[in-house]
Backbone as CSV, one residue per row, in Angstrom:
resi,resn,N_x,N_y,N_z,CA_x,CA_y,CA_z,C_x,C_y,C_z
1,MET,259.672,234.112,150.657,259.237,233.870,152.035,260.267,234.462,152.999
2,ASP,259.804,235.276,153.945,260.685,235.970,154.877,260.968,235.086,156.096
3,LEU,262.223,234.706,156.269,262.632,233.865,157.392,263.378,234.661,158.458
4,LYS,263.386,235.980,158.329,264.089,236.811,159.302,263.464,236.655,160.683
5,GLY,264.288,236.336,161.654,263.823,236.180,163.026,263.164,234.850,163.320
6,VAL,263.056,233.984,162.317,262.403,232.692,162.506,263.375,231.679,163.112
7,LYS,262.939,231.039,164.187,263.719,229.977,164.817,263.027,228.618,164.720
8,ASN,261.706,228.675,164.524,260.910,227.453,164.518,260.024,227.416,163.272
9,ILE,259.912,226.243,162.651,259.036,226.089,161.491,258.080,224.926,161.763
10,ILE,256.787,225.212,161.614,255.762,224.182,161.788,255.170,223.870,160.420
11,PHE,255.291,222.624,159.996,254.745,222.188,158.716,253.397,221.492,158.911
12,ASP,252.483,221.782,158.002,251.295,220.952,157.848,251.737,219.675,157.129
13,LEU,250.884,218.656,157.154,251.239,217.382,156.522,250.593,217.228,155.139
14,GLY,249.271,217.085,155.099,248.580,216.853,153.842,248.573,218.060,152.935
15,GLY,249.046,217.886,151.700,249.094,218.996,150.755,250.340,219.835,150.885
16,VAL,251.168,219.539,151.876,252.430,220.253,152.070,253.591,219.259,151.992
17,ILE,253.550,218.231,152.816,254.590,217.202,152.796,254.146,216.018,151.933
18,ILE,252.954,215.513,152.208,252.429,214.412,151.406,251.408,214.950,150.413
19,ASN,251.512,214.514,149.184,250.556,214.932,148.163,249.203,214.268,148.407
20,LEU,248.135,215.021,148.128,246.778,214.546,148.364,245.929,214.660,147.104
21,ASN,244.949,213.758,147.015,243.880,213.902,146.028,242.616,213.348,146.667
22,GLN,241.870,214.219,147.331,240.683,213.784,148.059,239.601,213.228,147.141
23,GLU,239.624,213.645,145.890,238.631,213.161,144.934,238.729,211.639,144.756
24,LEU,239.926,211.102,144.902,240.106,209.659,144.765,239.352,208.893,145.847
25,THR,239.294,209.459,147.044,238.540,208.815,148.115,237.041,208.889,147.856
26,PHE,236.573,210.032,147.341,235.159,210.133,146.953,234.813,209.055,145.924
27,GLN,235.672,208.901,144.939,235.427,207.919,143.884,235.436,206.495,144.430
28,ALA,236.359,206.226,145.345,236.466,204.885,145.921,235.212,204.517,146.713
29,PHE,234.692,205.488,147.470,233.485,205.218,148.250,232.238,205.155,147.367
30,GLN,232.248,205.885,146.279,231.138,205.793,145.330,231.060,204.389,144.733
31,LYS,232.209,203.779,144.497,232.243,202.417,143.961,231.775,201.404,144.999
32,LEU,232.163,201.631,146.256,231.760,200.707,147.314,230.267,200.826,147.635
33,PHE,229.760,202.059,147.567,228.367,202.317,147.954,227.644,203.091,146.842
34,PRO,227.442,202.481,145.696,226.843,203.206,144.563,225.433,203.713,144.825
35,ASN,224.695,203.025,145.675,223.302,203.407,145.921,223.109,204.237,147.190
36,GLN,224.111,204.215,148.062,223.958,204.906,149.350,224.899,206.088,149.517
37,PHE,225.684,206.398,148.472,226.739,207.394,148.637,226.207,208.759,149.052
38,ASN,225.140,209.226,148.434,224.594,210.538,148.781,224.111,210.586,150.226
39,GLU,223.480,209.521,150.678,223.023,209.460,152.065,224.199,209.439,153.034
40,ILE,225.247,208.701,152.666,226.453,208.647,153.498,227.069,210.036,153.628
41,GLN,227.191,210.744,152.512,227.739,212.100,152.544,226.921,213.013,153.451
42,GLN,225.610,212.908,153.338,224.719,213.756,154.126,224.883,213.484,155.609
43,GLN,224.921,212.214,155.985,225.040,211.869,157.400,226.423,212.215,157.956
44,LEU,227.454,212.050,157.142,228.802,212.432,157.572,228.846,213.905,157.940
45,LYS,228.232,214.723,157.090,228.235,216.174,157.307,227.367,216.556,158.496
46,GLN,226.172,215.982,158.575,225.234,216.331,159.643,225.778,215.977,161.020
47,ASN,226.498,214.870,161.114,226.977,214.386,162.406,228.450,214.684,162.673
48,ASN,229.083,215.425,161.743,230.505,215.792,161.904,231.396,214.582,162.163
49,TRP,231.119,213.488,161.457,231.877,212.259,161.690,233.359,212.429,161.385
50,LEU,233.679,213.145,160.330,235.089,213.295,159.959,235.850,214.099,161.014
51,GLU,235.244,215.203,161.458,235.875,216.022,162.492,236.020,215.234,163.797
52,LYS,235.002,214.468,164.126,235.034,213.666,165.358,236.111,212.585,165.289
53,PHE,236.291,212.006,164.105,237.323,210.987,163.943,238.709,211.609,164.046
54,GLU,238.863,212.816,163.511,240.168,213.484,163.548,240.540,213.994,164.940
55,THR,239.586,214.044,165.838,239.890,214.463,167.209,239.694,213.319,168.201
56,SER,239.501,212.118,167.666,239.312,210.905,168.473,238.084,210.957,169.372
57,GLU,237.131,211.796,168.992,235.859,211.798,169.706,235.110,210.501,169.421
58,ILE,235.361,209.946,168.244,234.903,208.598,167.934,236.124,207.759,167.581
59,SER,236.046,206.454,167.804,237.162,205.543,167.562,237.202,205.089,166.109
60,GLU,238.271,204.420,165.762,238.366,203.825,164.430,237.226,202.838,164.200
61,GLU,236.921,202.062,165.220,235.841,201.084,165.115,234.500,201.772,164.874
62,ASP,234.265,202.889,165.564,233.025,203.649,165.365,232.951,204.190,163.935
63,PHE,234.072,204.701,163.472,234.132,205.292,162.133,233.834,204.249,161.065
64,LEU,234.466,203.094,161.172,234.258,202.038,160.186,232.850,201.456,160.286
65,SER,232.349,201.353,161.509,231.005,200.803,161.713,229.937,201.667,161.053
66,PHE,230.189,202.972,161.011,229.250,203.873,160.340,229.031,203.443,158.892
67,PHE,230.129,203.161,158.185,230.016,202.751,156.782,229.468,201.331,156.654
68,GLU,229.896,200.460,157.549,229.434,199.071,157.504,227.923,198.968,157.725
69,SER,227.358,199.962,158.406,225.918,199.941,158.660,225.110,200.083,157.371
70,PHE,225.758,200.590,156.318,225.078,200.739,155.033,225.202,199.482,154.176
71,ASN,226.229,198.686,154.455,226.427,197.439,153.715,227.352,196.540,154.530
72,SER,226.788,195.558,155.188,227.553,194.705,156.095,228.548,193.803,155.365
73,GLU,228.431,193.710,154.030,229.344,192.867,153.266,230.662,193.575,152.957
74,ILE,230.699,194.884,153.147,231.939,195.643,152.950,232.849,195.407,154.149
75,THR,234.089,195.029,153.890,235.019,194.706,154.969,235.769,195.941,155.454
76,SER,236.329,195.825,156.642,237.146,196.911,157.188,238.353,197.184,156.299
77,LYS,238.923,196.125,155.741,240.071,196.274,154.848,239.705,197.105,153.622
78,GLN,238.548,196.831,153.042,238.100,197.601,151.882,237.878,199.073,152.241
79,LEU,237.289,199.303,153.405,237.022,200.665,153.843,238.314,201.437,154.080
80,LYS,239.285,200.799,154.712,240.562,201.466,154.977,241.280,201.794,153.668
81,GLU,241.249,200.848,152.738,241.906,201.081,151.452,241.250,202.247,150.719
82,ALA,239.920,202.309,150.767,239.204,203.418,150.127,239.525,204.735,150.805
83,TRP,239.565,204.734,152.129,239.837,205.940,152.905,241.249,206.458,152.644
84,ASN,242.177,205.552,152.377,243.578,205.941,152.185,243.926,206.311,150.749
85,THR,242.982,206.162,149.823,243.318,206.452,148.428,243.681,207.913,148.199
86,MET,243.234,208.797,149.061,243.583,210.217,148.922,245.051,210.490,149.202
87,LEU,245.705,209.593,149.922,247.108,209.775,150.278,247.993,209.308,149.131
88,LEU,248.747,210.212,148.553,249.585,209.875,147.413,251.030,209.640,147.848
89,ASP,251.954,210.376,147.282,253.370,210.158,147.564,253.965,211.291,148.395
90,ILE,255.126,211.027,148.938,255.965,212.063,149.556,257.249,212.127,148.733
91,PRO,257.436,213.177,147.950,258.666,213.282,147.147,259.911,213.316,148.044
92,ILE,260.947,212.672,147.588,262.172,212.576,148.379,262.766,213.952,148.675
93,ASP,262.551,214.932,147.786,263.142,216.243,148.036,262.514,216.926,149.249
94,ARG,261.276,216.563,149.599,260.649,217.144,150.796,261.240,216.529,152.063
95,ILE,261.549,215.248,151.996,262.230,214.603,153.120,263.605,215.233,153.311
96,ASP,264.323,215.414,152.220,265.657,216.020,152.280,265.585,217.456,152.785
97,LEU,264.553,218.192,152.371,264.388,219.581,152.823,264.207,219.646,154.329
98,ILE,263.347,218.804,154.869,263.107,218.807,156.321,264.396,218.494,157.065
99,LYS,265.138,217.521,156.573,266.415,217.156,157.211,267.390,218.334,157.173
100,LYS,267.440,219.019,156.040,268.359,220.147,155.892,267.952,221.307,156.791
101,LEU,266.669,221.604,156.829,266.177,222.712,157.651,266.400,222.460,159.140
102,SER,266.390,221.205,159.524,266.532,220.868,160.950,267.897,221.235,161.517
103,TYR,268.866,221.498,160.635,270.181,221.947,161.107,270.158,223.410,161.537
104,SER,269.192,224.167,161.013,269.143,225.607,161.286,267.917,226.048,162.077
105,TYR,266.873,225.195,162.081,265.612,225.559,162.736,265.081,224.383,163.557
106,ASN,264.208,224.719,164.493,263.440,223.689,165.188,262.241,223.361,164.305
107,ILE,262.136,222.129,163.847,261.120,221.753,162.873,260.036,220.906,163.543
108,TYR,258.787,221.314,163.330,257.636,220.624,163.934,256.618,220.269,162.851
109,LEU,255.737,219.353,163.215,254.648,218.951,162.332,253.327,219.156,163.062
110,LEU,252.343,219.718,162.358,251.009,219.901,162.927,249.979,219.506,161.881
111,SER,249.212,218.456,162.174,248.309,217.922,161.162,246.946,217.548,161.718
112,ASN,245.912,217.853,160.943,244.600,217.262,161.169,244.627,215.876,160.530
113,THR,244.533,214.839,161.344,244.635,213.498,160.780,243.899,212.505,161.658
114,ASN,244.047,211.233,161.348,243.326,210.180,162.047,244.167,208.912,162.090
115,LYS,243.736,207.964,162.874,244.516,206.747,163.102,244.770,205.958,161.830
116,ILE,243.761,205.837,160.982,243.914,205.044,159.758,244.949,205.666,158.828
117,HIS,244.887,206.966,158.649,245.860,207.648,157.797,247.267,207.576,158.374
118,LEU,247.390,207.737,159.674,248.714,207.696,160.293,249.365,206.325,160.140
119,GLU,248.578,205.276,160.268,249.115,203.923,160.092,249.600,203.722,158.662
120,HIS,248.849,204.243,157.710,249.236,204.133,156.305,250.523,204.914,156.031
121,ILE,250.609,206.134,156.546,251.788,206.970,156.312,253.025,206.373,156.972
122,THR,252.848,205.815,158.161,253.973,205.171,158.845,254.523,204.017,158.013
123,LYS,253.636,203.225,157.461,254.051,202.108,156.600,254.741,202.630,155.351
124,TYR,254.213,203.716,154.793,254.785,204.292,153.573,256.217,204.782,153.794
125,VAL,256.440,205.570,154.850,257.785,206.127,155.069,258.770,205.039,155.478
126,SER,258.261,204.003,156.123,259.126,202.880,156.490,259.618,202.150,155.247
127,GLN,258.725,201.928,154.314,259.065,201.199,153.094,259.893,202.032,152.125
128,ASN,259.622,203.337,152.064,260.248,204.175,151.046,261.470,204.958,151.523
129,PHE,261.526,205.254,152.826,262.622,206.082,153.325,263.366,205.463,154.505
130,LYS,263.018,204.226,154.836,263.685,203.515,155.936,263.590,204.289,157.254
131,LEU,262.455,204.944,157.457,262.194,205.656,158.703,261.268,204.813,159.569
132,LYS,261.466,204.840,160.859,260.566,204.128,161.762,259.172,204.717,161.676
133,ASN,259.118,206.033,161.592,257.855,206.759,161.430,258.175,208.171,160.961
134,LEU,257.154,208.906,160.617,257.343,210.269,160.124,257.893,211.191,161.206
135,GLU,257.552,210.908,162.452,257.973,211.752,163.570,259.483,211.859,163.695
136,GLU,260.221,210.893,163.168,261.681,210.920,163.243,262.272,212.177,162.615
137,LEU,261.546,212.764,161.682,262.058,213.919,160.959,261.904,215.228,161.725
138,PHE,261.116,215.217,162.780,260.744,216.455,163.458,261.170,216.466,164.923
139,LYS,261.311,217.683,165.427,261.566,217.829,166.855,260.383,217.262,167.638
140,LYS,259.178,217.505,167.113,257.973,216.880,167.660,256.860,216.998,166.635
141,ALA,256.012,215.979,166.587,254.844,215.985,165.699,253.581,216.089,166.537
142,TYR,252.675,216.937,166.096,251.400,217.144,166.786,250.266,216.752,165.840
143,TYR,249.446,215.813,166.313,248.344,215.310,165.501,247.015,215.613,166.185
144,SER,246.033,215.993,165.381,244.719,216.351,165.932,244.105,215.207,166.723
145,ASN,244.277,213.983,166.241,243.648,212.855,166.930,244.346,212.508,168.245
146,HIS,245.541,213.028,168.462,246.223,212.863,169.745,245.883,214.005,170.696
147,LEU,245.723,215.192,170.124,245.467,216.377,170.953,243.992,216.568,171.290
148,GLY,243.118,215.962,170.491,241.689,216.193,170.691,241.255,217.570,170.215
149,LEU,242.082,218.177,169.389,241.825,219.496,168.803,242.217,219.445,167.337
150,ARG,241.605,220.309,166.532,241.967,220.334,165.119,241.969,221.774,164.603
151,LYS,242.769,221.981,163.578,242.754,223.255,162.885,241.405,223.415,162.176
152,PRO,240.852,224.618,162.096,241.454,225.926,162.386,241.248,226.432,163.811
153,ASN,240.782,225.610,164.730,240.609,226.035,166.118,241.938,226.579,166.647
154,LYS,241.943,227.836,167.061,243.211,228.425,167.502,243.758,227.758,168.756
155,ALA,242.911,226.994,169.449,243.368,226.299,170.656,244.459,225.283,170.334
156,ILE,244.428,224.724,169.126,245.456,223.741,168.787,246.810,224.423,168.603
157,PHE,246.796,225.644,168.069,248.041,226.401,167.929,248.561,226.827,169.297
158,GLU,247.650,227.234,170.173,248.039,227.598,171.532,248.657,226.409,172.251
159,ALA,248.090,225.221,172.034,248.609,224.010,172.683,250.017,223.691,172.201
160,VAL,250.263,223.861,170.903,251.595,223.584,170.346,252.617,224.593,170.865
161,LEU,252.251,225.864,170.840,253.167,226.902,171.334,253.535,226.657,172.794
162,LYS,252.549,226.290,173.590,252.788,226.056,175.012,253.634,224.816,175.244
163,ASP,253.281,223.715,174.580,254.002,222.461,174.795,255.453,222.546,174.348
164,ALA,255.669,223.170,173.181,257.026,223.268,172.643,257.788,224.477,173.160
165,GLN,257.088,225.316,173.959,257.674,226.535,174.519,258.230,227.436,173.413
166,LEU,257.374,227.726,172.452,257.755,228.550,171.311,257.203,229.956,171.434
167,ASN,257.962,230.933,170.961,257.469,232.299,170.832,256.805,232.418,169.463
168,ALA,255.584,232.910,169.455,254.833,232.995,168.203,255.575,233.796,167.142
169,GLU,256.179,234.912,167.550,256.832,235.791,166.582,258.109,235.181,166.001
170,GLU,258.602,234.103,166.611,259.785,233.407,166.102,259.420,232.122,165.367
171,THR,258.127,231.946,165.129,257.626,230.691,164.580,256.913,230.907,163.249
172,LEU,257.270,230.095,162.266,256.647,230.132,160.946,255.786,228.888,160.766
173,PHE,254.547,229.097,160.338,253.609,228.001,160.086,253.315,227.938,158.598
174,ILE,253.477,226.758,157.991,253.263,226.560,156.555,252.107,225.587,156.361
175,ASP,251.076,226.032,155.639,249.873,225.213,155.457,249.263,225.537,154.098
176,ASP,248.519,224.590,153.542,247.863,224.829,152.261,246.434,225.334,152.417
177,SER,245.968,225.481,153.655,244.618,225.979,153.922,244.669,227.419,154.431
178,MET,244.022,228.324,153.710,244.011,229.719,154.136,243.272,229.880,155.458
179,GLU,242.252,229.067,155.682,241.511,229.128,156.942,242.429,228.825,158.124
180,HIS,243.301,227.844,157.970,244.252,227.503,159.028,245.287,228.608,159.214
181,ILE,245.722,229.168,158.094,246.693,230.262,158.120,246.142,231.454,158.898
182,GLU,244.908,231.833,158.612,244.304,232.984,159.280,244.168,232.753,160.775
183,SER,243.886,231.538,161.183,243.765,231.216,162.604,245.108,231.366,163.308
184,ALA,246.181,230.901,162.674,247.519,231.018,163.264,247.943,232.476,163.372
185,LYS,247.568,233.283,162.398,247.932,234.702,162.404,247.373,235.430,163.618
186,ILE,246.208,235.014,164.061,245.565,235.659,165.211,246.475,235.621,166.431
187,LEU,247.270,234.557,166.549,248.162,234.392,167.698,249.537,235.021,167.473
188,GLY,249.721,235.672,166.331,250.997,236.324,166.055,252.027,235.419,165.418
189,ILE,251.609,234.224,164.997,252.511,233.297,164.323,252.740,233.777,162.888
190,LYS,253.985,233.737,162.445,254.276,234.047,161.053,253.754,232.894,160.192
191,THR,253.278,233.219,159.006,252.652,232.180,158.197,253.066,232.265,156.731
192,HIS,252.905,231.143,156.060,253.034,231.113,154.604,251.985,230.156,154.066
193,HIS,251.118,230.692,153.204,250.096,229.866,152.569,250.705,229.213,151.328
194,LEU,250.851,227.902,151.362,251.491,227.164,150.278,250.463,226.833,149.204
195,ASN,250.644,227.404,148.024,249.721,227.088,146.933,250.211,225.873,146.163
196,LEU,249.383,225.391,145.252,249.675,224.155,144.538,250.954,224.248,143.722
197,VAL,251.199,225.397,143.100,252.403,225.567,142.292,253.643,225.502,143.168
198,GLU,253.617,226.198,144.305,254.758,226.186,145.224,254.996,224.795,145.786
199,ASN,253.913,224.064,145.990,254.022,222.724,146.544,254.871,221.815,145.663
200,GLN,254.851,222.058,144.359,255.622,221.209,143.446,257.126,221.442,143.573
201,ASN,257.508,222.585,144.144,258.924,222.879,144.335,259.114,223.636,145.641
202,ILE,258.698,222.996,146.729,258.735,223.668,148.035,260.159,224.042,148.442
203,ILE,261.144,223.288,147.997,262.536,223.585,148.358,262.943,224.958,147.823
204,GLY,262.321,225.388,146.726,262.639,226.691,146.158,262.259,227.857,147.052
205,LEU,261.299,227.639,147.959,260.894,228.702,148.885,262.004,229.037,149.863
206,PHE,262.884,228.075,150.100,263.907,228.251,151.119,265.309,228.503,150.551
207,TYR,265.607,227.898,149.420,267.009,227.906,148.970,267.252,228.418,147.567
208,GLU,266.215,228.808,146.839,266.443,229.334,145.503,265.960,230.781,145.426
209,ASN,266.663,231.608,144.721,266.302,233.006,144.529,265.512,233.162,143.230
C-alpha cells in the first residue's frame, strides 16, 4: 500500500475494524420469524428500510416496529440481539494500529451504521478496551445515521472532506466494499480495497515488508 503523500487516513468500520458475519443476522431473524422471513426480506428491500435506518430517515422505533408488525410477541430486546449478531469482535491489534497510526497521520472513521449497532459497539469497546466510545480513537468519526448520507453516495465523502478540511490527494480511504472504493476514487481520494485475507493482518499493510 502506497502511503507517499498521505496525511490523512479514513477507515471504514464493519469488515475493516470490527469483524462481521451478516449471515448470523439472517439466521437469527429466520429463527424469530420462521414463517414470515421471506416476506420480511421482500418488504425490507422494496421499501429500503435498511438504507433509511442507516440515514435516520426512519427512527429506531420505526425500524423495530416494522418487525414487530409481523409478530407482536417478539420483544425489542430480542430484535436488537438478533440485529447485533452480525457484529463480532475487534482484535486488539487493530486498536493498537489505530493508536500507532495517529502519531503520524490524521485518523478518521467513516461508516454506514445505525443507532442499534453503535450502542452495541460502544458497550463492546467500553468493556473490552476501557474506552468511553470508539470515537476516542479517531480525530473524528463520521456515521451515516448522523450525516443523513451513506456510502457509496459520493456526497458523504464530499461532506467528510469539507468538514475535516482535507485534501483528497492527501487522504487514504480503506474499505472492504469495492463499490465504496470506486465512489471515493471519483473525488481523487487515494484508496485501498481491503480483502478478507488482508483483514486478518491489517497491521502488515502498514508496518511489514
